N, C-alpha and C positions, 0 to 999 in steps of 0.2 A: 472555392467559394466565389460566388458571383455578387457583384454590386449592382444597384439599380438607381436610376435617376428618375426624377419626376414622380415620386410616390405621392398618392393623393393626400395623405397626412401621416405624421410620424406615429410610431408605435405607442400605444396607450399603456404605460406601465402602472397606471393607477387602477384601472378596472379591466383592462384587456386580458383575453385568454387566447390560448392556441386553438385554432380550428383546423379543419382538414385542408383548407386552402393553403395553410402554411407549409404543407408537405406536398403540394400538387405540382410543383415545378413552375408555377406561374409567378405573377407579380407579387403576391403576398409572401411567397417563399423567398423570393429574391430580396424583398424588403427586410424580412426577418434576418436573413444572412448578412445583409449590408449594414443594417442599423444596430445589430446586436453582436453577432459572432465576429464579423470582419472588423468591426470597430474595437471591440474589447481585446481581440487576439492579434491586433495589427502587427505585422512584421513584413519584411521585404519578400519573403517566400510566399506568404499567404496572398500578398498583393499581386502576385503574378496572375491570379484569377483563372488558372487553367484547371483541367481535371486532375492534375497531378502537381506536386511541388518538385521543381528541379533544384537539387541541393548540391552544394559544393562538396568535393571530396574531402574526407577527413583522415588525419593521421591515425595509425593504429588499426587494429581489427574492429569490425563492427559488431555490435550486440543489438539484438532485436527482441522485443518483448511485447506481448499483447495481453489485454485484460478486459473484463466486462464488469460493470458496477451496477448492482441492483439493490442497494442498501435501503432498508426501511426502518425508521423514517428517513426522508431525504435530508432533513436538517436535524442535527443532534448536537449535544454539548461538545464544543471544541471544533466543530466543522460542519461540512455538508458534502453531498455526493460529488460536487465539483472538485474541491481540493483533494478529496479522497482519490478521485480518478487520476489526478496528476501525480500525487505523492505515491500512490500504489504502483504506478507504472515506472516512475523514477526509481523506486526501491528495487523493483525486479531487475532493472538494468544494473543498479549499484551493487547488487549481490554478486554479480560477475566481475566487479571491479570497474565497470564502465562509467565514464562521465556522460551524463545525459546531454543530448544534442537537440533532438527534434521529437515532436509528438503529433500524432493525428488523433482526432476525436470524432466519433459518430454519436448522434443523439437520436434516440427513439422516444418521441414525446407523445403523451396521451392527449387526445382532444379534450379541451377544457382546462388544460394546465395553465395556471396564472402566469402571465408574462412577467409580472414583478418577481415571482419566484425564479423563473428561468433566468432573468437578468442577474439576480443575486448569485445564482450558481455559476453563471458564465464569468462574472467578475471575480468570484473566488478562484475559479480555474486560472484566470489570467494572472492573478496575484501569485498563485502557487507556481505557475510556470516561470514567472519572473524571478521568484525566489530560488528556483532550481536552475536558473540561467539556461532555460531551453525555450524554443519557439514552437508554438502550435501552428503547423505549416499546412495542414489540409484537414478536411472534415466532411461530414455528411449529415443531413437532417431528414428524418422520416417522422411523419405524424400518423398515428394509428387511432382507430375509433375509440370512443369513450369506453373504459373498462378493459382495454386490451394491454395496458402497459403499466398500470399502477403509478401513474405520474410521469416518471422519467427513468430511462435506462441510458447509460453512457458506456461506449466501447472505445478503448484507446489502443494505440500501438506506439511504442517508443523506440527510438533509435539512439544508440550511444556508441562511444569509442573506448576500447579497452587499451590501456597503455602496454607497451612492449614489456615482456617479462612477467606480466600478471597472468597467471593460469590457475584460476580457482575452480575447484570441482569437488563434489562429494566423494568421487572416486579416489581422491588424494588422501583421504583420512586414514590414519594409522593408529594401531593400539598404542596407548600412552599419551596420545594427543589430549590437550586440555580443551574443555568446552566453556566458552565465555558467553555471557548474556549482557546486552547493553543497558538494561533497565528493568523496571517493573513490568509484570505481565498482567494481561486481562483488562487493561484500561479501556480499550476500544469496545470490545464486546460487551462489557458491563455498562458502558455509557449508552450503547444502543438499547440493551435490554432494560436499562433504567427508564428510558423514554417510553418503551412499550408497556412496562409493568407498573409505571408510576409508583415506585418503591417508597417515596417519601423520606429518603435518607436525609440526615441533617447536613451532610456535605455532598455537593453535587460532584459526580464522577465525570471527568472530562476525557474525551477520546484523545489518544496519543498520536493521531494522524500527523505525520511529518515526513519530509524528504530526508533520506539518510546518506545521500551521496557525499556530503561534506565530512561526516564522521568516517565514512569508508575511505575517503582520500587520506585522512590522517592515519588510519589503520594500515593501509597499504604501504605508506611511507616508512613504517617501522622495520620492514624487511621481508624477505621472500618466504618465510616459513608459515605464513598464513595459508591454511589449506583450503578453506571454503567459508562461505557465509550464506545464511538464509534468513529471510524475514518470516517470523512465525505468524502468519495471517490466519486464514481459516484452519480450524483444527488446533491452533495455538502451539505452544511449546512442545506438547506431547507428540502431536502428529508430525511436526517438522523433524524432531529428533528421530522418529521412526523412519521417516523418508530417508534421512541421511544414513542411518544404520543399515537400512536395506540396500541403499545404493552402493555403500562401501564394503558391505559384508563383514561388519564389525558389530560389537555390542557397545552399549553406553551405560554408565552409571552416574546418576545425578543425586544431589543431596538436597533434601527438602528444605533444610534450614538455611541454605545459601540462596534460594530462589527469592528475589525481591518481589513483594506484592504489597500494595497499599492496604491499610487496615479496612478502609471503606469498601475496597474491591473484594477483599476476602469476606467481609460481612454480607455484601450483596450476593456473592456466589453462594453463601450458606443459605440465604433466604430463598434464592431461586433454585437451589438444589443442583448447582453447577460445580464442576471441578475446574478451578482456575487454570490448570495445566492445559485444558482444551479450549480455552476462551481466546478469541481472536485479538491480535495486536496489529497496529498499523504504523507504528513508529519505533519498533524495536528490531534488533537483529541478534542472531546466534552466530558466533565465530568459533572456528576450530583451528588450533595452531599447534606447532611442535611444543612439547613441554618446556624446553629450555627458554623459549621466547614468550611464554605466557605472561610473566611479570611485566615485560616491556610493552607488550600489546595492551595489557590491562591499563597500564599507566597512560598510554596514548589515548585509549578510549575515554578514560576519565578526564582527560584534558579538554575534551570537546563537550559543548553543552548537551548534545544528544546522548552522551555516554557517561555522564557524571556518576550514575549509580551502577555502572558496570561491575560485574563480579564473575569469578570463576565458579561455575555451578557443578562441574563434574569432569569426568575423563572418559576417554575411549578405551575399550578393553576388547580382548579377543573373545569372540562368541560366534560359532558357526550358525546359531539360530538368529543372530542379529536382534537380540532382545534389548530393549531399553528398560533399565531398572532404576528405582529410586530408593535410597536409604531414607526412611521416614524420620521425623523428628523424635519418634519414640525408640529409634534404634533398629527397627525391623526393616525389611526390604520387600518391595512389591514391584511387580511388572507394570510398567506404564505402556499399555497396549495402544493399538490403533483405535481411533474413535469408531464406535459402533452406532450406526444410525445417524440422526441429525440432531445435534445439540442446539445450535443457534442458526436457524435459517435466515437468509437475506441480511447478512451481517456486513457485506462489503460489495 
């Protein structure tokens, strides 16, 4: 990111909008980077001002994750695309046991996008990065013609450090292992759909977007029998469990009456014709561990603010077909299959 001196006048956050000159590589682009991105993301690595960030060596193995965020609307109850971009990337690192270190961010901005909204999003990203104790060390800005980007897209890459002895993988799952969930499902997806559909519910549904690395640290400290973790984002709990079952070559059995879901989320899903098992989450995780250590892991999760509603929702079983099944509240059993088609587009 480059800084600029002697700009003609400061950015107008009251009435100003992004125009093509902000992505042209000239004075306007340098001013945008200097007065907004470099200012809000300020750190010693970004201040190097080069085409790359030169970073210090880190102890432990490195974890790398990349993601893109195209959520609509950009602002939703409980957050916006900026903090979602940081939290989502932090969580991808955390699911491998990594402590987040650094982040890069690329912005694809549509011509005409309000500068005030961009500033709000950038500040939210800066706060989320600070809360996650990581630095945004490099970035890129592109501006496309009006109608080509639906406002704003953000692409991120995160770098983290995995402590010695931590080896989490879906391939480590074994029959008999217990399946734990850190909290209620469907909050993020229904918060987004509530904005789109204007449901008029008496209680506003808030996105659960949050960084989970602190919860993960507490969980890892309980012992080595933690097999793997995943955050059930797009496709929700159902798709994530199918991914894990397929990766490990096992089956899974979950219990409907153990899966926590808020009443207002369940009601909204019924109105919208959605199955909450397939609705996106942005601040929850699935953990799988050896059966003898499940009580200790559950207690550790519940000791952290992000895991107070954690529960054991099922177990891993032998199944050469790698089916995920659910025992319903009525006592029957049904297959929880992969998502067919597109249930919730532009959700993250």
